[in-house]
N, C-alpha and C positions, 0 to 999 in steps of 0.2 A: 504493500500500500504506500509506503514512504517513497519507493521508486516511482510509482504512478503519480504521486503528488509532485515529485521533482520534474517529471516529464511534462505535467500539466503546467507547472510554473514556467517551464521553458517555452511551451506553446504560447502562453500568455505574453511573455516577453516578445516573442516573434510577432504576435498579433498587434501588440502595442507599438511596434516599429522599433523596438530596442535592438533587434537582431535582423540582419538581412536573411534572405532565404537560404543562401549557401551556408552561412554560419550556423543557422538553426539546424539544418540537416546534418552538418558535420558534427555539431555538439550532440545532437540526438543519437547519431550513429555511434559516437565514442562512448556515450553514457550507457547505451544499451549493451555494447560489447563488454564494458567493465562490469555491468550488473548481471550479465548473462540473460538479459531479457530479449526475446525475439518474438516473431510471429504477429498475431492479430493486434495486440496492444500497440506495438510500434507502427504497424501499418495503419491503424486507426488514427494515430496522432499525425502521421504523414498526410493522410487524406484530409484531416481537419485543417492542417496548416495550408495545404495547397488550395483548399476551398475558401479558406478565410482570407488569404492574401495571394492572389495569383500573380505571376510574373507579368502577364500581359492580357490585354483584351483586344480581340480582333474586331476591326470596324471596316465594313465594305460599303463603298459609295460609288458615285457616278464619274469620278475622275475629273481631270481638267481643272478649271478654275474653282470648281466646287471643292474638290479634294484639297487643292492648295489652300483655300480659305480655312477648311477644317484643320489642316495640319498646323498652319501658322497661328491661328487665333484660339484653337481649342485643344488640340492634342498635345502640342509641346508644353503649354502651361499646365495641363493636367498631369503630364508625366513628371514635370518638375515638382508639383505639389504632392503627388501620391507615390512616386517611385514605380508606378505601374506603366509599362510600355503599351502604347496603342499601335498595333500592327495594321498598317493600311492595306486594304484590298480594293480593287475597282471592278466594275462590270459595265457593260454597254447597254444591257437591257434587262428588264425584270424577269423574263422567261429564262434567260441565260443563267441568271443568278439562282433562281429557284431550282434549276436542274443541278447546280453545284451543291446546294444545301441538301437536296433529296438524296444525293449519292454520298454525302459526307457522314462522318461519325458524329453523334451528339456532342456538342461542345466545341466542335472544330470551328464553327462560325458563331459569333456572339451578337454583334450589333450591326444592323443594316439600315442604310438610308433608303427606305422603301418609298414608293410613289403611290399615294392614294389609298383610299379605303378598299378599293378593289384588291390590292395586294394584301392588305391586312386580313381581309376575309379569306383569301386563298391560304395564307400561312396558318391562320387559326384553324380552318377546316382540315388542314393536313396534319394537325397536331404539333405544330412548331411554336405555338404561343406560350407565354409565361404569365405569371401574375406578379406585376410590379408592386413592391411595397412603397406606396406613395408617400409614406412618412419619411422615406429616404430621399424623396425628390420634392422638397418644398417649393422649388421654383416652378413646378408644374402649375401651381395656382396662378402664376402670372400669364399663362397662355390663354388664347382665345377659346372660350367654351364651345363655340360652334365647330372648332377643329377637334375637340376632344370627344364630343357626344357621338359622332358616327362610329368611333372605335368602341365606345362603351356599349352601344347597342348590339354590336357583333359579339362581344365577349362578356355578356351578362353583367354589365356595370363596371367590370374591372378593366384594367389596361395592360396590354403587352407592349405598348409603345408610347412614346411622348410625341405630340405634334411638334414639328420644328420649323417648317417654312411653307410658303404657298406661292403659286404663280399661275400663269396662263400659258396656253399653247395657241398663239395667234399667228398672224401673217407677217412674215419678215420679207422685206423687199429692198432691192438696190434702187435708191432714190435718184441715181444718175440715169436710170432707165425707166423706172415706173414712178409716176407722180402720186402724191398723197390723194389727189382727187380720184385717180384711176383705181387705186386700191380700195377706196371707200365705195366707188360705184360698182365694182365687180365683186368685191368680197371674196368668199371662198372659191367662186367660179374662176378666179384668175389662175387657179392651179390646174384648170382643165381648158385653158385658153391656148389654142393652137398657135397664136402669135408668138408665144414664148417657148415653143417646142425646143427641147434640148437645153433649156436654161431654167427648168423647173426642178425642184427637189421635193423630198418628202421623207418623213420618218418611216422606216420600215417596220412599223409596229401596228398590229392589226386593229387595235381599239381606236387609235388616232386616225388611221386611214378610213375606217368605217364611220367615225364621228363626222369627219369632213365630207365623206361621201353623202351622208344624210343631209348635211347643210347644203351641199351642191344640188341636191334633188328636192329641196324645200321641205324636208321632214324633220321631226323632233328626234334628235339622236337617242334619247332615252325612251322612245316609243316608235320605232320604225315600222311603217306599214308596208312598204314596197322594197323588199331587199333586192329584187332583180334590178331595180333602177340604181341602187347603191353599188351593186357589183359592176354594173356597166360604167358608172362614174369612176370606180377604182381602176378599171381597165383603161379608160381614157387617160387618166392621170399617169398610169404606168407607161403608156405608149408615148406620152409627151415628156416625161421626166428624164433628166440626165441619169439620175440614180436615186436610190433610197439611201439616206444617211443612217448610220447606226449608233452614233454617239454625239454628245454635245460638242466635243472637240471637232468632229468631222463636220457637223453643221456649221460651226464658226469658220472653219477653213474654207469650205465651199463658198460661203458668202464673201468672206474677206478677199479671196483670190479671184472673185468674179466668175467662178465656174458656173454658178447658178445665180439667177436674178430674183427668184421668188420661191418661197417654201413656207410651210407652217414651221414655227420654231418656238423654242422655250424663251419666255420673257427675260429671264436673267441672262441667258447666253447672248441675247440680242443687245441687252443693256451693256454687257461687257464689250461687244464689238463697237458700240457707239462711244464708249469710254476711250477705246483705242483709236478713235478718229475716223472710223469707217462710216460712210454715208449710207447707213442701213436704217430704213424705217421700220416701225412696228405698229400693227393695228389689230385690236381685238374685235372681230366682227360680231354682229348680233348672233347669239347662240354659240359663241366661241367657248372654248374649253378651259375651265379652271381646274386646278388640282392642288392637293396638299401633299407634303412629304412628312414622314415620321421617322423616328429613331426606334426601330423594332428590336426587342431583345428576344433572341431565339432560345428555345428549350435546351437545357444542358449548359447554359452559360453561368459564369460566376456572378450571381445576381447582385450581391452588394457592390462589387466593383463596377458592374454595368450601371446600376442605379446611381452610383456616385458620378460616373461619367456623364450620364444624362443630366443630372442636376447641375454639374459643372457647365455643360454645354448650353443649359437654359439660363445660366447666370446672365442678367441683362447685358453686362459689359461684353461677355463672350458672344452671346447670341447676336448682339448688334454688330460686333466686329465681323462675325462670320457672314451675316446678312449683307453687310457692305462689301465684303470680299467676293461673295458669290452672286450678288445682285438679285437676290430674292428676298421679299419681305419676311421677317421672322414671324413665328407663331405667337410672339408676345402680344398681349392685348394692349393696344394703344391707349386704352382708358386707364390702364394700370402702370404702364411704363412709358416714359418720355422717349420717343424715338427720334432719330436724327433727321435732318433735312434731306440727306441723300436717300434714306429709306422712304421718306414721304414722297419722293419724286420718282421712285421705282415703278416700272410697269406693274400693274395688278394690285398695287397697294390700296388697302381699304382703310380709310381713316376712322370708320365707325367700329371696326372690329366685329362686324356682323356677317360680312361676306355675302350679303344678300344678292349682290350683282353678279356673282360668279355662277357658272353652270358646271356641275360636277357629274361624273359617271355615277349612275345608280347601281350600286354593287350587285344587288339581287338580279337585276335585269341583265347586266353584262356577264356576270358569272354563269347565268343560265344558258347563255349562247356561246360561251367561250369555245367549247369543243368544236362545234360546227363552224363558227365564223372564223376562228383562227386557222383552221385547216383550209377553208375556202380561200382566205386571203393568201395563205401560203402557195396555193396552186396558181392564183392570179399573179403573185409575185414572180413565179417561175415561168410565166408566159402563157398560162392556159386560160 
């Protein structure tokens, strides 16, 4: 019993930060050899230690300027404060990342910068969700309630993620070629205008393509009545487009280099191009697409460390710095937190904190059609 108390005190010193992990494991090993203690008690202490204070937390996001903002304004300060390394990973699309998670061992992936309630539903239904201890994330109270509630509805009032930012997918265009008046006159139909054949782009993601196909055929994207018309609009766009882009970095490169003159695009990436001096315009057409992103904690992750990371990332100074770095408004409620002028001037920013003017995917509707629609788009993308 005395030996067990000695080991427990050693564990407490480690948990309190008085010992680093390597020193703790060395002392534990030496003590157990001296005392002749092996087996389950020692293994249990090792498991407690590793669970209590992991060496690292893996974070996967969208890359480019977004990941750069996270690294500079959130991860590096977090690492200095906690001693826990944040291991960066990136992905180009939600389906690609989900495939990785499904083939991985529990705990291999920890926190993901997921897009929209749609992804939250998918991960929850597949058994990857967790139950956050919100008392460890007090800064969650500073976030917009309208961004929290859709998640809570999916997971019985609890959260597996913290809302982090929001934006829109509107029309981006080269103003040296296309005027503001023309983009407003034609709206989404400019993406199927033969006058710009070979200079049109588009995100190669089925939901966005179908959403814009619905707008181009005069339909409600969350209640499409004529899918044949939508498929035809997608084929028209495919035949006129130079290519489908697969990441925010590729989107920016195509516009900046003049390879394409018009595409739908993410508001923050277009704001970044404008900051760099490119004459790129941005327009949210009626019925345009709004979205939010969250920091989702995956099953098997070191919960306390992940919760600490989420709370740190929601600290107003950190969240505002990241928002300015990635050019997307933060999930912070403007009625509770004073935001900067730069954020107030970002595309998609809502000064009311209610987000009533944005149109979002309805998760139940889009999830119910995912199997058929994603496959159909895949065939159209390949030329059928």
